[in-house]
N, C-alpha and C positions, 0 to 999 in steps of 0.2 A: 484640521483637526482627529479625523481619523488614519491611520497608516496601515498600511499592509505589509509584511517583507516583501520585498522586489524579486519578481518573478524570476526563477534563476533558467537560464535555458540548458535545457538537460543533454547532458554528455551521451551518445551514441556512442557504443564500441559493437554494438552486433545488431544486423537488423535482419526480420524475417520478413520477405515480401508478400505479397497480396495473394501473389500465387501458391507460396509454400505452403504444406499442410505437414509437422512433424508428428509422428507418434512417438510418443514416449515423452520421458521428464526433460525440463531445461534447466542447468545450472548454468550461471551468469556470473562475472563481474563486470564493475561499471556500469556502464547504460543499456539496455534492451529496448528497441523499439520492435514491435510487433505490430503487423498490416495482414499476418496471414493467422493461418488456426494452429492450437496445440491442443493435440490429448494428452495431456500428462501434467503432472506439476511443473510451476515456474520457480525458480528457488535461487536469489544472491547467494555466493560462496564469497570468501577473501572480504577485504578492505571492505568497514562500514559505509553508506553513502550511497549505495546501487541504486538506480531507480529504473523502473520500467514505464515505458507507456503503450499501450494500446492504442491503437486508432479504432476509429467507426466500423471498420472492417474487419478489424481484429477477434478471436474470440480465442480463450479460454478452457477448456473442459478440465479443470484439474484445481488443485489448492495452490495458493501465491503465497510464498514468502519471500517479500523482498520489502527495505527499509522504505521507501518513495515508492509510490504509486499514482500512476493517470491512467485514467480508464476512460475511452469514449465508445471502448467495445463493450464486449460479452464477458463475463466471468461465470462459470456452471461449477461451485465450490466456494471455500472458504477465502478470504482474503485476510494475510498477516502483517501488516506495516506497522513497523516501530517507530517510525517518522509522521509520515504524511500521507493521504489518499486524498487525490483530487478525482471526482467524479463529476465527469463532462455533461451535457444534457443528452448523450444520445448513448449513457453508462447503463445498465443491465448487471445485477450482481443478484444471483440463484444460491447464494450463501452469506454465514454470518463476516461481518466484518470487525477485525480487531485493528483499531488504530492508535498512534500516537495523537496526531491532530487531523481532521476532516474536514474538505470543502466539499459542498454538493452545490451543482447547477441544477436549476430549475429544470425537470424534465427526467434528470437523473432515477433508476428505481432499485431499488434493494429487496430481497425478498429473502429476508431471514432478520440477523440480531446486528445491532449496532454494538458493540464491545469495548469501551475506551481502556487502551493500557496505561498503568502506572506509567507518569512521568518519572525522570528521574528525581524531580526535586519533592514530588510528593512521598518518592521512597524514603529518600533523606529524611523528611518527616517523621515520617512514621519507624523508624527506628532508631532515632536519636530520643534518649532516656528522658523524662520529663526533668522541669526546673526541680531544684531542691523543695523550693516553695511550695511543688503540688504534689509531693511523695509523702502519701501517709506513712505513720509510724510514730 
């Protein structure tokens, strides 16, 4: 009766381990999995469809700009995910979350605003001219 899109196994091109500490911004292509800490902004570059997964041990102190985000750790900064955000039970966000689609599990915390981004279909509807019958004149 109810169907969900199948869970996609996230491709991991880059791994930042639990003992790693990164000072500065991180830019990546493809998939990034974070078990450590990043003190800086995290941004996807290159082709669309990039993904970031942050484990319950991972944390980011800076903004996140990635199309797909799966968060089980913490982010101190804004998240901008044009496609999808999945917040696990241990997710902690201290900042605003801009999202295309959002999924939250019981226990996730957000201290900030949830801001939906306009979808492609909404943008198309808004830019089309009204039908001739609705035009005044």
